DRENDO-1510 file (C-alpha; in Angstrom, 1 decimal, always signed):
<recs>
REC; n; res; u; v; w
REC; 1; MET; +120.7; +95.0; +89.8 .
REC; 2; GLN; +122.7; +95.0; +86.6 .
REC; 3; ILE; +124.2; +98.1; +84.9 .
REC; 4; ALA; +124.8; +98.3; +81.2 .
REC; 5; ARG; +126.8; +101.0; +79.5 .
REC; 6; THR; +127.4; +99.5; +76.0 .
REC; 7; VAL; +124.9; +98.1; +73.6 .
REC; 8; ALA; +126.7; +94.7; +73.7 .
REC; 9; CYS; +126.5; +94.4; +77.4 .
REC; 10; LEU; +122.8; +95.6; +77.2 .
REC; 11; ARG; +121.8; +93.0; +74.7 .
REC; 12; ALA; +123.5; +90.3; +76.8 .
REC; 13; ALA; +121.8; +91.4; +80.0 .
REC; 14; ILE; +118.2; +91.5; +78.3 .
REC; 15; ALA; +119.0; +88.0; +76.8 .
REC; 16; ASP; +119.7; +86.7; +80.3 .
REC; 17; LEU; +116.4; +88.3; +81.6 .
REC; 18; ARG; +114.4; +86.7; +78.7 .
REC; 19; ARG; +115.9; +83.3; +79.5 .
REC; 20; THR; +114.5; +83.4; +83.0 .
REC; 21; GLY; +111.1; +83.9; +81.6 .
REC; 22; GLY; +108.6; +86.8; +81.8 .
REC; 23; ARG; +108.1; +90.1; +80.1 .
REC; 24; VAL; +110.2; +93.2; +80.1 .
REC; 25; ALA; +109.2; +96.8; +80.7 .
REC; 26; LEU; +111.3; +99.9; +79.8 .
REC; 27; VAL; +111.0; +103.2; +81.8 .
REC; 28; PRO; +113.0; +105.9; +80.0 .
REC; 29; THR; +114.4; +108.6; +82.2 .
REC; 30; MET; +117.1; +111.4; +82.1 .
REC; 31; GLY; +118.0; +110.6; +85.7 .
REC; 32; ALA; +117.7; +113.1; +88.7 .
REC; 33; LEU; +115.1; +110.7; +89.9 .
REC; 34; HIS; +112.1; +111.6; +92.1 .
REC; 35; ASP; +109.0; +110.0; +93.4 .
REC; 36; GLY; +107.3; +110.4; +90.2 .
REC; 37; HIS; +109.9; +108.2; +88.4 .
REC; 38; LEU; +109.7; +105.5; +91.1 .
REC; 39; ALA; +105.8; +105.6; +90.6 .
REC; 40; LEU; +106.5; +104.7; +87.0 .
REC; 41; VAL; +108.8; +101.9; +88.0 .
REC; 42; ASN; +106.1; +100.5; +90.4 .
REC; 43; ALA; +103.6; +100.7; +87.6 .
REC; 44; ALA; +105.9; +98.8; +85.3 .
REC; 45; SER; +106.6; +96.2; +87.9 .
REC; 46; MET; +103.0; +95.6; +88.3 .
REC; 47; ARG; +102.8; +94.5; +84.6 .
REC; 48; VAL; +105.9; +92.6; +84.0 .
REC; 49; GLU; +108.5; +90.5; +85.6 .
REC; 50; HIS; +111.5; +92.6; +84.6 .
REC; 51; VAL; +112.0; +96.4; +84.7 .
REC; 52; VAL; +114.7; +98.1; +82.7 .
REC; 53; VAL; +115.2; +101.8; +83.5 .
REC; 54; SER; +117.3; +104.0; +81.2 .
REC; 55; ILE; +119.2; +106.9; +82.4 .
REC; 56; PHE; +120.4; +109.3; +79.5 .
REC; 57; VAL; +120.2; +113.0; +79.3 .
REC; 58; ASN; +119.6; +113.3; +75.6 .
REC; 59; PRO; +121.3; +116.2; +74.0 .
REC; 60; ARG; +119.2; +116.0; +70.8 .
REC; 61; GLN; +116.0; +117.1; +72.6 .
REC; 62; PHE; +117.5; +120.4; +74.0 .
REC; 63; GLY; +117.6; +123.5; +72.0 .
REC; 64; PRO; +120.8; +125.6; +71.7 .
REC; 65; ASN; +119.7; +128.0; +74.6 .
REC; 66; GLU; +118.1; +125.4; +76.9 .
REC; 67; ASP; +119.6; +123.7; +80.0 .
REC; 68; TYR; +121.3; +120.6; +78.7 .
REC; 69; ALA; +124.7; +121.5; +80.4 .
REC; 70; ASP; +122.9; +122.4; +83.7 .
REC; 71; TYR; +120.4; +119.5; +83.8 .
REC; 72; PRO; +120.7; +117.9; +87.1 .
REC; 73; ARG; +122.8; +114.6; +87.1 .
REC; 74; GLN; +123.0; +112.3; +90.2 .
REC; 75; GLU; +123.8; +108.9; +88.8 .
REC; 76; GLN; +125.0; +107.3; +92.0 .
REC; 77; THR; +121.9; +108.5; +94.0 .
REC; 78; ASP; +119.7; +107.3; +91.1 .
REC; 79; LEU; +121.3; +103.9; +91.1 .
REC; 80; ARG; +120.6; +103.5; +94.8 .
REC; 81; LEU; +117.0; +104.4; +94.4 .
REC; 82; LEU; +116.6; +102.1; +91.5 .
REC; 83; GLU; +118.1; +99.1; +93.2 .
REC; 84; GLY; +115.8; +99.8; +96.3 .
REC; 85; ALA; +112.8; +99.8; +93.9 .
REC; 86; GLY; +113.7; +96.3; +92.6 .
REC; 87; VAL; +114.8; +97.2; +89.0 .
REC; 88; SER; +116.4; +94.5; +87.2 .
REC; 89; LEU; +118.6; +96.4; +84.9 .
REC; 90; VAL; +119.8; +99.9; +84.3 .
REC; 91; TRP; +120.8; +101.1; +80.8 .
REC; 92; ALA; +123.2; +104.1; +81.3 .
REC; 93; PRO; +124.9; +104.9; +78.0 .
REC; 94; ASN; +127.0; +107.9; +77.3 .
REC; 95; VAL; +126.5; +110.3; +74.4 .
REC; 96; GLU; +129.1; +108.7; +72.3 .
REC; 97; THR; +127.4; +105.3; +72.7 .
REC; 98; MET; +124.0; +106.7; +71.7 .
REC; 99; TYR; +125.2; +108.9; +68.9 .
REC; 100; PRO; +128.6; +107.6; +67.7 .
REC; 101; GLU; +130.7; +109.3; +65.2 .
REC; 102; GLY; +129.0; +109.6; +61.8 .
REC; 103; TYR; +125.6; +109.3; +63.3 .
REC; 104; ALA; +123.2; +110.7; +60.8 .
REC; 105; THR; +119.6; +109.6; +61.4 .
REC; 106; SER; +116.7; +111.3; +63.0 .
REC; 107; VAL; +113.0; +110.4; +63.6 .
REC; 108; SER; +110.1; +112.9; +63.0 .
REC; 109; VAL; +106.5; +112.4; +64.1 .
REC; 110; SER; +104.2; +114.9; +62.3 .
REC; 111; GLY; +100.8; +116.3; +63.1 .
REC; 112; ILE; +100.6; +115.7; +67.0 .
REC; 113; THR; +104.0; +117.5; +67.5 .
REC; 114; ARG; +103.0; +120.6; +65.3 .
REC; 115; ASP; +102.3; +123.1; +68.1 .
REC; 116; LEU; +102.4; +123.4; +71.9 .
REC; 117; ASP; +105.8; +122.3; +72.9 .
REC; 118; GLY; +106.5; +121.5; +69.2 .
REC; 119; ALA; +106.2; +125.2; +68.4 .
REC; 120; ALA; +107.9; +126.4; +71.8 .
REC; 121; ARG; +110.9; +124.1; +71.4 .
REC; 122; PRO; +111.8; +123.7; +67.7 .
REC; 123; GLY; +113.5; +120.3; +67.2 .
REC; 124; HIS; +112.5; +119.0; +70.6 .
REC; 125; PHE; +110.2; +116.2; +69.5 .
REC; 126; GLU; +112.5; +115.1; +66.8 .
REC; 127; GLY; +115.2; +114.6; +69.4 .
REC; 128; VAL; +112.7; +112.7; +71.8 .
REC; 129; ALA; +111.3; +110.6; +68.9 .
REC; 130; THR; +114.8; +109.5; +67.9 .
REC; 131; VAL; +116.0; +108.5; +71.3 .
REC; 132; VAL; +112.8; +106.8; +72.1 .
REC; 133; LEU; +113.0; +104.6; +69.0 .
REC; 134; LYS; +116.7; +103.9; +69.7 .
REC; 135; LEU; +115.8; +102.9; +73.3 .
REC; 136; PHE; +112.9; +100.5; +71.9 .
REC; 137; ASN; +115.4; +99.0; +69.4 .
REC; 138; GLN; +118.1; +98.5; +72.1 .
REC; 139; VAL; +116.0; +97.1; +74.9 .
REC; 140; ARG; +113.2; +95.6; +72.8 .
REC; 141; PRO; +110.7; +95.8; +75.7 .
REC; 142; ASP; +107.2; +94.4; +75.7 .
REC; 143; VAL; +105.9; +97.5; +77.6 .
REC; 144; ALA; +107.2; +101.1; +78.0 .
REC; 145; VAL; +106.1; +103.3; +80.8 .
REC; 146; PHE; +105.7; +107.2; +80.5 .
REC; 147; GLY; +104.3; +109.8; +82.7 .
REC; 148; GLU; +101.3; +112.0; +81.7 .
REC; 149; LYS; +102.9; +115.2; +82.9 .
REC; 150; ASP; +104.6; +115.3; +79.4 .
REC; 151; PHE; +101.1; +114.6; +77.8 .
REC; 152; GLN; +102.1; +115.7; +74.3 .
REC; 153; GLN; +105.2; +113.5; +74.5 .
REC; 154; LEU; +103.2; +110.5; +75.5 .
REC; 155; ALA; +100.8; +111.1; +72.6 .
REC; 156; MET; +103.8; +111.4; +70.3 .
REC; 157; VAL; +105.3; +108.1; +71.6 .
REC; 158; ARG; +102.1; +106.2; +71.2 .
REC; 159; ARG; +101.8; +107.5; +67.6 .
REC; 160; LEU; +105.4; +106.4; +66.9 .
REC; 161; ALA; +105.0; +103.0; +68.3 .
REC; 162; HIS; +101.8; +102.3; +66.4 .
REC; 163; ASP; +103.0; +103.8; +63.1 .
REC; 164; LEU; +106.4; +102.0; +63.1 .
REC; 165; ASP; +105.0; +98.6; +64.3 .
REC; 166; THR; +107.3; +98.4; +67.3 .
REC; 167; GLY; +105.1; +95.9; +69.1 .
REC; 168; VAL; +105.7; +97.9; +72.3 .
REC; 169; GLU; +102.7; +98.6; +74.5 .
REC; 170; VAL; +103.0; +102.3; +75.6 .
REC; 171; VAL; +101.5; +102.8; +79.1 .
REC; 172; GLY; +100.7; +106.3; +80.5 .
REC; 173; CYS; +100.7; +106.9; +84.2 .
REC; 174; PRO; +98.9; +109.7; +86.1 .
REC; 175; THR; +101.1; +112.7; +87.2 .
REC; 176; ASP; +102.7; +112.4; +90.6 .
REC; 177; ARG; +102.4; +115.5; +92.6 .
REC; 178; ALA; +103.7; +117.2; +95.8 .
REC; 179; GLU; +101.3; +117.8; +98.6 .
REC; 180; ASP; +100.4; +121.3; +97.2 .
REC; 181; GLY; +99.7; +119.8; +93.8 .
REC; 182; LEU; +102.9; +120.8; +91.9 .
REC; 183; ALA; +103.7; +118.2; +89.3 .
REC; 184; LEU; +106.9; +116.5; +90.3 .
REC; 185; SER; +109.8; +117.3; +87.9 .
REC; 186; SER; +113.6; +117.2; +88.0 .
REC; 187; ARG; +113.6; +120.9; +87.0 .
REC; 188; ASN; +111.8; +121.8; +90.2 .
REC; 189; ALA; +115.2; +121.8; +91.7 .
REC; 190; TYR; +115.9; +125.0; +89.9 .
REC; 191; LEU; +113.3; +126.9; +91.8 .
REC; 192; SER; +114.1; +129.2; +94.7 .
REC; 193; PRO; +112.2; +128.7; +97.9 .
REC; 194; ASP; +109.8; +131.5; +97.0 .
REC; 195; GLN; +109.4; +130.3; +93.5 .
REC; 196; ARG; +108.7; +126.8; +94.7 .
REC; 197; ILE; +105.8; +128.3; +96.8 .
REC; 198; ASN; +104.6; +130.3; +93.8 .
REC; 199; ALA; +104.9; +127.3; +91.3 .
REC; 200; ALA; +101.9; +125.6; +93.0 .
REC; 201; THR; +99.7; +128.3; +91.4 .
REC; 202; ILE; +99.8; +126.2; +88.2 .
REC; 203; PRO; +97.7; +123.3; +89.4 .
REC; 204; ARG; +95.5; +125.6; +91.4 .
REC; 205; VAL; +94.7; +127.6; +88.2 .
REC; 206; LEU; +94.3; +124.5; +86.2 .
REC; 207; GLY; +91.9; +123.0; +88.7 .
REC; 208; ALA; +89.9; +126.3; +88.8 .
REC; 209; ALA; +89.7; +126.3; +85.0 .
REC; 210; ALA; +88.7; +122.7; +84.8 .
REC; 211; GLU; +85.8; +123.4; +87.2 .
REC; 212; SER; +84.7; +126.5; +85.2 .
REC; 213; LEU; +84.7; +124.5; +82.0 .
REC; 214; ARG; +82.6; +121.6; +83.7 .
REC; 215; MET; +80.1; +124.3; +84.8 .
REC; 216; GLY; +79.6; +125.4; +81.2 .
REC; 217; GLU; +81.9; +128.6; +81.1 .
REC; 218; PRO; +83.0; +129.5; +77.6 .
REC; 219; VAL; +86.4; +128.0; +76.8 .
REC; 220; SER; +87.8; +131.3; +75.5 .
REC; 221; GLN; +86.9; +133.3; +78.7 .
REC; 222; THR; +88.1; +130.5; +81.0 .
REC; 223; LEU; +91.5; +130.4; +79.3 .
REC; 224; LEU; +91.9; +134.2; +79.5 .
REC; 225; THR; +91.0; +134.2; +83.2 .
REC; 226; ALA; +93.5; +131.3; +83.7 .
REC; 227; LYS; +96.4; +133.0; +81.9 .
REC; 228; SER; +95.8; +136.3; +83.9 .
REC; 229; ARG; +96.0; +134.5; +87.1 .
REC; 230; LEU; +99.3; +133.0; +86.1 .
REC; 231; GLU; +100.7; +136.3; +85.0 .
REC; 232; GLN; +99.6; +137.9; +88.4 .
REC; 233; ALA; +101.5; +135.1; +90.0 .
REC; 234; GLY; +104.6; +136.1; +88.2 .
REC; 235; PHE; +104.6; +133.5; +85.4 .
REC; 236; SER; +106.2; +135.1; +82.2 .
REC; 237; PRO; +106.3; +134.4; +79.5 .
REC; 238; ILE; +103.6; +131.8; +79.1 .
REC; 239; ASP; +104.5; +129.6; +76.1 .
REC; 240; TYR; +100.9; +128.2; +75.9 .
REC; 241; LEU; +97.7; +127.8; +78.0 .
REC; 242; ASP; +95.2; +125.9; +75.9 .
REC; 243; LEU; +92.4; +123.3; +75.9 .
REC; 244; ARG; +93.0; +120.4; +73.6 .
REC; 245; ASP; +91.2; +117.1; +72.6 .
REC; 246; ALA; +92.5; +114.5; +74.9 .
REC; 247; SER; +93.1; +112.0; +71.9 .
REC; 248; THR; +94.1; +114.2; +69.0 .
REC; 249; LEU; +95.5; +117.3; +70.8 .
REC; 250; GLU; +93.5; +119.4; +68.4 .
REC; 251; PRO; +92.3; +122.8; +69.8 .
REC; 252; VAL; +88.9; +122.7; +71.6 .
REC; 253; ASP; +86.4; +125.7; +71.4 .
REC; 254; THR; +83.5; +123.8; +72.9 .
REC; 255; LEU; +83.8; +121.1; +75.5 .
REC; 256; LEU; +81.8; +118.2; +74.1 .
REC; 257; SER; +84.2; +115.3; +74.7 .
REC; 258; PRO; +87.2; +114.5; +77.0 .
REC; 259; ALA; +89.9; +117.2; +76.9 .
REC; 260; ARG; +93.1; +118.4; +78.5 .
REC; 261; LEU; +94.1; +121.7; +79.8 .
REC; 262; MET; +97.8; +122.2; +78.9 .
REC; 263; VAL; +100.2; +124.9; +80.0 .
REC; 264; ALA; +103.9; +125.6; +79.6 .
REC; 265; ALA; +105.0; +128.7; +81.6 .
REC; 266; TRP; +108.3; +130.2; +83.0 .
REC; 267; LEU; +108.9; +131.2; +86.5 .
REC; 268; GLY; +112.2; +133.0; +86.5 .
REC; 269; THR; +114.6; +130.9; +84.5 .
REC; 270; THR; +112.6; +127.6; +85.0 .
REC; 271; ARG; +110.1; +126.4; +82.5 .
REC; 272; LEU; +107.3; +124.3; +84.1 .
REC; 273; ILE; +104.6; +122.2; +82.2 .
REC; 274; ASP; +101.4; +120.6; +83.5 .
REC; 275; ASN; +98.1; +119.4; +82.2 .
REC; 276; MET; +94.7; +118.4; +83.7 .
REC; 277; ALA; +91.9; +116.3; +82.4 .
REC; 278; VAL; +88.6; +117.9; +81.9 .
</recs>
């Protein structure tokens, strides 16, 4: 497994992979890898001959009062996991490499980023779109694999890839979950033991709400009940709990086509997100 830390080394390594034949997939990560990330790597390896994983904690997608400084970093552990998973190349730049002195460009995707996390975390999606396009330009993959846990992010990346003619096939993979249903996330490491038990309330509440909607319960009442259950379990504040069209992410008042229940809520100082298909 090769490790590249400069764009020149990355380009040379990618050229070497291309010379051996086969397609290249990119799995973007911020490190602190868990089984969910490895599931993305496995999904990528099923589609192409060469998998490239990026490890970069992107400061531009964190707000001024968010957890950029405290975000878990464990590069050596991550590298061992990726080597065991058969990854061909790891792209691990530092901040100065990604955003050198004088850097002045950003990317914005309108519409689909308007609300939900776009409203709760101003500037977040601009930071994500910028780094994703940079990664696409640096690695020039045939395929890029993202998890469905960040469903709005996945939708935004698909829009970006299509609108800017990147030629990258964006693949979404189902959310990997712990035995109690909690979506795997690097930020789960912030939870205390009691909070970790309580956190599994989110998938249970989403599952119950999805079943109510399938049975014909009104959307508004279902969402109110679900929000109340989360508040009773200690989640506060709840940034959003909503039903959205699975394709456009527009609000849904009546369930007539595939939709997604989407939630972001705080448990203590930890912000958890999740979504479920309906």
